[in-house]
Each structure stands twice: as structure tokens, then as C-alpha cells.
Biopython code that builds the backbone (N, CA, C, O; Angstrom):
import numpy as np
from Bio.PDB.StructureBuilder import StructureBuilder

atoms = [
    (1, "MET", "N", (-33.457, 248.965, 171.192)),
    (1, "MET", "CA", (-32.257, 248.757, 170.477)),
    (1, "MET", "C", (-32.072, 247.285, 170.299)),
    (1, "MET", "O", (-31.127, 246.746, 170.874)),
    (2, "ALA", "N", (-32.804, 246.657, 169.631)),
    (2, "ALA", "CA", (-32.982, 245.098, 169.263)),
    (2, "ALA", "C", (-32.067, 244.835, 168.206)),
    (2, "ALA", "O", (-32.484, 245.251, 167.125)),
    (3, "TYR", "N", (-30.882, 244.244, 168.163)),
    (3, "TYR", "CA", (-30.273, 243.998, 166.995)),
    (3, "TYR", "C", (-30.233, 242.505, 166.858)),
    (3, "TYR", "O", (-30.397, 241.786, 167.843)),
    (4, "PRO", "N", (-30.001, 241.983, 165.557)),
    (4, "PRO", "CA", (-30.070, 240.726, 165.301)),
    (4, "PRO", "C", (-28.874, 239.933, 165.862)),
    (4, "PRO", "O", (-27.827, 240.537, 166.093)),
    (5, "PRO", "N", (-28.968, 238.719, 166.075)),
    (5, "PRO", "CA", (-27.680, 237.876, 166.611)),
    (5, "PRO", "C", (-26.510, 238.175, 165.595)),
    (5, "PRO", "O", (-26.680, 237.985, 164.391)),
    (6, "GLY", "N", (-25.400, 238.612, 166.069)),
    (6, "GLY", "CA", (-24.249, 238.782, 165.183)),
    (6, "GLY", "C", (-23.947, 240.073, 164.626)),
    (6, "GLY", "O", (-22.960, 240.335, 163.937)),
    (7, "THR", "N", (-24.988, 240.972, 165.018)),
    (7, "THR", "CA", (-24.721, 242.533, 164.435)),
    (7, "THR", "C", (-23.364, 242.996, 165.133)),
    (7, "THR", "O", (-22.515, 243.469, 164.377)),
    (8, "GLY", "N", (-23.118, 242.927, 166.262)),
    (8, "GLY", "CA", (-21.834, 243.539, 166.881)),
    (8, "GLY", "C", (-20.749, 242.926, 166.228)),
    (8, "GLY", "O", (-19.793, 243.681, 166.048)),
    (9, "ALA", "N", (-20.610, 241.639, 165.775)),
    (9, "ALA", "CA", (-19.618, 241.063, 165.105)),
    (9, "ALA", "C", (-19.316, 241.637, 163.701)),
    (9, "ALA", "O", (-18.178, 241.910, 163.319)),
    (10, "VAL", "N", (-20.419, 241.792, 162.982)),
    (10, "VAL", "CA", (-20.530, 242.496, 161.796)),
    (10, "VAL", "C", (-20.064, 243.972, 161.797)),
    (10, "VAL", "O", (-19.367, 244.419, 160.885)),
    (11, "LEU", "N", (-20.397, 244.576, 162.657)),
    (11, "LEU", "CA", (-20.102, 246.047, 163.064)),
    (11, "LEU", "C", (-18.483, 246.117, 163.267)),
    (11, "LEU", "O", (-17.778, 246.966, 162.720)),
    (12, "ALA", "N", (-18.028, 245.147, 164.089)),
    (12, "ALA", "CA", (-16.754, 245.240, 164.542)),
    (12, "ALA", "C", (-15.823, 244.931, 163.308)),
    (12, "ALA", "O", (-14.817, 245.587, 163.040)),
    (13, "TYR", "N", (-16.260, 243.904, 162.627)),
    (13, "TYR", "CA", (-15.496, 243.341, 161.368)),
    (13, "TYR", "C", (-15.494, 244.586, 160.293)),
    (13, "TYR", "O", (-14.476, 244.915, 159.683)),
    (14, "GLY", "N", (-16.559, 245.127, 160.167)),
    (14, "GLY", "CA", (-16.508, 246.498, 159.144)),
    (14, "GLY", "C", (-15.716, 247.512, 159.609)),
    (14, "GLY", "O", (-14.995, 248.143, 158.836)),
    (15, "GLY", "N", (-15.773, 247.782, 160.981)),
    (15, "GLY", "CA", (-14.780, 248.779, 161.540)),
    (15, "GLY", "C", (-13.312, 248.432, 161.272)),
    (15, "GLY", "O", (-12.515, 249.290, 160.891)),
    (16, "LEU", "N", (-12.963, 247.109, 161.486)),
    (16, "LEU", "CA", (-11.677, 246.790, 161.397)),
    (16, "LEU", "C", (-11.357, 246.751, 159.859)),
    (16, "LEU", "O", (-10.211, 247.089, 159.561)),
    (17, "ALA", "N", (-12.132, 246.417, 158.922)),
    (17, "ALA", "CA", (-11.958, 246.438, 157.410)),
    (17, "ALA", "C", (-11.622, 247.929, 157.054)),
    (17, "ALA", "O", (-10.711, 248.213, 156.276)),
    (18, "TRP", "N", (-12.485, 248.948, 157.727)),
    (18, "TRP", "CA", (-12.271, 250.373, 157.514)),
    (18, "TRP", "C", (-10.856, 250.753, 157.839)),
    (18, "TRP", "O", (-10.104, 251.363, 157.080)),
    (19, "LEU", "N", (-10.571, 250.327, 159.054)),
    (19, "LEU", "CA", (-9.375, 250.903, 159.583)),
    (19, "LEU", "C", (-8.121, 250.366, 158.695)),
    (19, "LEU", "O", (-7.212, 251.125, 158.357)),
    (20, "LEU", "N", (-8.152, 249.166, 158.394)),
    (20, "LEU", "CA", (-7.152, 248.468, 157.498)),
    (20, "LEU", "C", (-7.058, 249.165, 156.060)),
    (20, "LEU", "O", (-5.983, 249.412, 155.513)),
    (21, "GLU", "N", (-8.273, 249.444, 155.531)),
    (21, "GLU", "CA", (-8.401, 250.095, 154.231)),
    (21, "GLU", "C", (-7.756, 251.704, 154.407)),
    (21, "GLU", "O", (-7.194, 252.292, 153.483)),
    (22, "ALA", "N", (-7.928, 252.187, 155.568)),
    (22, "ALA", "CA", (-7.428, 253.680, 155.795)),
    (22, "ALA", "C", (-6.031, 253.608, 155.918)),
    (22, "ALA", "O", (-5.287, 254.333, 155.257)),
    (23, "LEU", "N", (-5.542, 252.589, 156.908)),
    (23, "LEU", "CA", (-3.972, 252.492, 157.067)),
    (23, "LEU", "C", (-3.322, 252.109, 155.550)),
    (23, "LEU", "O", (-2.345, 252.734, 155.139)),
    (24, "TYR", "N", (-3.835, 251.223, 154.895)),
    (24, "TYR", "CA", (-2.978, 250.901, 153.663)),
    (24, "TYR", "C", (-3.221, 251.948, 152.693)),
    (24, "TYR", "O", (-2.336, 252.126, 151.856)),
    (25, "GLY", "N", (-4.265, 252.677, 152.650)),
    (25, "GLY", "CA", (-4.432, 253.891, 151.892)),
    (25, "GLY", "C", (-3.499, 254.858, 152.077)),
    (25, "GLY", "O", (-3.011, 255.459, 151.120)),
    (26, "ALA", "N", (-3.133, 255.121, 153.445)),
    (26, "ALA", "CA", (-2.076, 256.149, 153.793)),
    (26, "ALA", "C", (-0.763, 255.691, 153.397)),
    (26, "ALA", "O", (0.068, 256.544, 153.085)),
    (27, "TYR", "N", (-0.471, 254.516, 153.367)),
    (27, "TYR", "CA", (0.777, 253.792, 152.865)),
    (27, "TYR", "C", (1.039, 254.060, 151.392)),
    (27, "TYR", "O", (2.054, 254.573, 150.919)),
    (28, "GLY", "N", (-0.013, 253.643, 150.757)),
    (28, "GLY", "CA", (-0.664, 253.674, 149.529)),
    (28, "GLY", "C", (0.111, 253.844, 148.168)),
    (28, "GLY", "O", (-0.132, 254.778, 147.403)),
    (29, "ALA", "N", (1.050, 252.888, 147.922)),
    (29, "ALA", "CA", (1.660, 252.940, 146.486)),
    (29, "ALA", "C", (0.550, 252.664, 145.527)),
    (29, "ALA", "O", (0.515, 253.241, 144.441)),
    (30, "GLU", "N", (-0.404, 251.755, 145.912)),
    (30, "GLU", "CA", (-1.438, 251.165, 145.154)),
    (30, "GLU", "C", (-2.797, 251.681, 145.475)),
    (30, "GLU", "O", (-3.854, 251.235, 145.030)),
    (31, "GLY", "N", (-2.635, 252.730, 146.348)),
    (31, "GLY", "CA", (-4.205, 253.450, 146.698)),
    (31, "GLY", "C", (-5.059, 252.759, 147.598)),
    (31, "GLY", "O", (-6.227, 253.135, 147.702)),
    (32, "GLY", "N", (-4.613, 251.750, 148.296)),
    (32, "GLY", "CA", (-5.201, 251.073, 149.202)),
    (32, "GLY", "C", (-5.742, 249.637, 148.758)),
    (32, "GLY", "O", (-6.351, 249.551, 147.691)),
    (33, "LEU", "N", (-5.543, 248.560, 149.516)),
    (33, "LEU", "CA", (-5.772, 247.235, 149.198)),
    (33, "LEU", "C", (-7.162, 246.880, 149.025)),
    (33, "LEU", "O", (-7.554, 245.988, 148.272)),
    (34, "TRP", "N", (-7.977, 247.698, 149.835)),
    (34, "TRP", "CA", (-9.626, 247.403, 149.756)),
    (34, "TRP", "C", (-10.201, 248.182, 148.715)),
    (34, "TRP", "O", (-11.383, 247.987, 148.429)),
    (35, "ARG", "N", (-9.479, 249.108, 148.057)),
    (35, "ARG", "CA", (-10.127, 249.957, 147.091)),
    (35, "ARG", "C", (-11.130, 249.250, 146.269)),
    (35, "ARG", "O", (-12.287, 249.651, 146.149)),
    (36, "GLY", "N", (-10.641, 248.148, 145.685)),
    (36, "GLY", "CA", (-11.457, 247.450, 144.679)),
    (36, "GLY", "C", (-12.760, 246.697, 144.948)),
    (36, "GLY", "O", (-13.562, 246.299, 144.104)),
    (37, "CYS", "N", (-12.832, 246.561, 146.418)),
    (37, "CYS", "CA", (-13.882, 245.751, 146.974)),
    (37, "CYS", "C", (-15.200, 246.510, 146.612)),
    (37, "CYS", "O", (-16.290, 246.054, 146.959)),
]
sb = StructureBuilder()
sb.init_structure("model")
sb.init_model(0)
sb.init_chain("A")
sb.init_seg("    ")
for serial, (resi, resn, name, xyz) in enumerate(atoms, 1):
    if name == "N":
        sb.init_residue(resn, " ", resi, " ")
    sb.init_atom(name, np.array(xyz, "f"), 0.0, 1.0, " ", f" {name:<3s}", serial, name[0])
structure = sb.get_structure()
């Protein structure tokens, strides 16, 4: 399981972005702030 340097940080950031998208989507008057990305 050899990952390039920084892979863990990228995965952590991706997970955080997914979590924020899910939370904002749930509150969602505008359907999620990350929807257009």
C-alpha cells in the first residue's frame, strides 16, 4: 500500500468537502454550496 506523499491529506480534504456538501445540502435552500463544483 504505497501512496504518494500527501495522499492522506488529499483524502482527508476530500472527505471534509464531502461532509460539508452533505451538511449544506441537508439545510439546503440552495441545494448545497458545493453542488456547482
